[in-house]
N, C-alpha and C positions, 0 to 999 in steps of 0.2 A: 504493500500500500504506500502511495506517495504521501510524504509528510512535508511540512514546511522545511525541516532540516535537510531532507534529501534534495528538494528543489533548490535550496540555498547552495548546497554543495555543487550541484550541476551548473548553476549560474556563475559560481566563483571559479569553476574550471575555465569558463569563457573569459571572465573578467576578475582575475585574482585580486584580493585586497592589497597585495604588495604593490599594485600599480597605482593605487589612489594617491593623490597629492596630500601633503601634510595637513592642510586646512580642512580636509574633506571628512565626511562621515558616510560610511557605506556598510552594507551587510544587513543582517536582521535587526531592524531598529525597534520594532514593536512586535510582541507576540511570543509564541511558544514553538520551539523547533519540533516538538513531538506531536503537534496537532496534525491529524490526517487532512489531506487536501483533495477536493474533488473539482473545484472551480476557481480559476485564477483571473484576475483583472489586471490589465497592463495600462500604464499611464505615464505621462511625463512628470506630473505633479499630483501629490495627494491633497486634493482640495476637498472642501465640504461636499461638493457635488459628486466627486469620485467616491467618497466614503458612502454616501447615500446610494449611489449606483451599485457598489459592492454589496450592500445589504439587499437591494431589490433583486440582484442576480444570484444571491445566496453564495457569494464567494467567501472562501476561507482565507484567501491571500491576495494582497495587492503587490504587484511588482512595479516600482517606479524608478525613473531615471534620477530625478532630483530628490535629495534627502528630505525627510519629513522635518528634521531639525539637524543643526550642525553641532550644537553643544548641549549637554544635559542641563535641563532647568533645575532650579533650586526646589521646586515643588511641582507636582502634577495634579492639576485641579480642573474639574469640568467647567467651573465658572471663570476660568482664565483663558483669554484668547490664545495665548502662546501654547497652551497645553491641552486645549479642549479636544483637538483632533486625536491626541494620544489616548485620552480617557474614553472617547467614543469608540475607537478601534478596540480597546481592551474590553469594553462593555459588550461589544458585538462579537467578540471572539475572532476578529479579523487580524491577521498578522501583516506586517509591512516589511518588504525587502527593498532596499534602495541601492542602486548601482550608479555611481556618478562618474568621477574622474577615472576610476578604474575601468569603466566601460568606454569612456572617451579614448583612453590610451590602448585598450586591448586590441589584439589582432582580430579583425572581424567586427569590431565595435563601432561606436558612433561615427568616427571619422573615416574608417575604411568603408562603411556602408554609404556615407555621404559621397565618397569618391566613386563608388560603384553606381549610385543613383545618377550622378552627373556624367556618367559614361566616359570617365577619364581612365587613362592607363596609370596604375600605381607607380610612383617614382620615389618613394621614401617617406621618412617622417619629417615633421616640421617642429622646430623649437627645441631648446635644450632639454625640456621635459618630455619630448617625444609625444606630446599630446595631439598635435596636428598632423596632417598628412600633406604630401605633394602628389599631384596627378598631372598628367599631360594630355592635351588634346591630340587627336590623331593628325589633325591639320590645324594650323593657325587660323584664327578668325578675328573679326573685329570684336572688341570687348562688349560693344553694344549688342551684337548678335549673341554673344555668349551669355550675357545677362538675360536675354530673352529665353535662352535655353534653360538657364537656371530656374527662372520663374516657371516655365512649363514643366520641367522635370520634377521639381519639388512641390508643385501645386500651389505656388504662392499667388496671391492676388496682385502683388507688386513687389519690386525690390528697389533698393537704393543703390545708385551707381555713381562712383567717381571715375570718369574716363580720363586716364592720363595720356590718351593718344597713342597707346601702344597696343599692338595686336595681342590677343590672349593665346597663350600656348602652354606655359608652365604655371600651374595653378596651386596656390597654397590654400589649404582647407582647415578650418577650425569650426566645428559645430558648436553652436552656442556663442557665448561672449568671447570673441577673439580679436577685438580691435587692438590689443596690445602686441599682437604678433606681426605687425607691419614690418618692423626691422628684421625680424627673423625670416619673413618671407622674402624680403629683398636680398638678404645675405645668402639665402638658399637658391638664388637665381630665378625666383618667381617674378612674373610680370603682373600677376593678379592674385588677390586674396579674396576668398569667399568665406564669410563668417556672419556674425549677427551682433546686435546691440552696439553698433559702432557709435561713438560719441562725436560731437561736433569737432573737437580738437583732433580727433583721429582722422577724420576726413581731411582736415587741413594738413595733417602730417603726411597722409597719402599723397597729397598734392606736392608737398615739398620733396618727397621721396620719388616722385614720378612713378607711382605704383597704382595700377587699377585696383579699385576696391568695390566689392559688392556685398551689401548687407541684405541677406535673404530672410532674416528673422530667426529668432531663437527656436521657436516652435518648429518651423519647417526644416531647419538644418539638423534637428535632433530626432524628429518624429520617425524617420525611416528605420532607426535601430530597433524599435519595438517589434517590427516584423522579424528581425533576426532573433530576438529573445523568444518570441512565440514559436518560431520554427524550430529553434534549438530544443525547447522543452517539449514540443509536441512529438518530436522524434524519440525522445527519451521516455515520455509519459503519455502514450497514445490514449490512455483511458481517461485522461483529464479533459475538462472543457475550458477553453481559453477565450477571453473576451478582450478586444481592444476597447478602451473606454470610449463611450459616446462623446466625451468632451474632445476627443481627437478630431472630431469632425468640425470643430470650431476654429476660426482664425483667431490669432492673438489680437489683431487690430481690425476694427470695422472700418472699411473704406466707404465713405459716404459720397 
């Protein structure tokens, strides 16, 4: 019988805890490793809506990319916003496994899957922490056309682009917040960086570095990895039922 602990072991084979960055929190964050599991819900963030959905779908486990919390609180109370979700999960008997930067860095994880989704040829890792990836286009193209491909392939309603006037060929990739990887991308010989959550001053930095920069959104650059997690577990635990959260159908930003 599948248990929370057995599922955790399988996920950590894909994304070992040794890969997580020092600030991060990953693993079984809420629940009991011995609890049997029949139904699993996958999400990027454990929101109140996701917890309600897990209850309606009678799931015993939620697997999330982003941690439910980064540091342990001083107290866990249902009437405190910071810990209300923890108490609710415990009351419902729903466990929570979170895989964050270990999944970003893992072989076959967030950034490898982003590379695959963008139909790039893998060409190495990006950054001293090896969190990002490098991929190459089979043929150079204008960065404006490449940005349109990114929008289409990731299902974005829109992307932000700084066009440095260079063709796109060697692409740096950082799923989620990666605006700080501009210099690393340039040092790695990239002409373009695809990431998310880019700040104003980072677009200005891209201009100074003469580097193409595409912000495709945190949600859209990380969402593809959930299919990897579901496929991995479904091959190991065919008897289980897996659900991508309904909230994955929602965009981060409403374009009016």
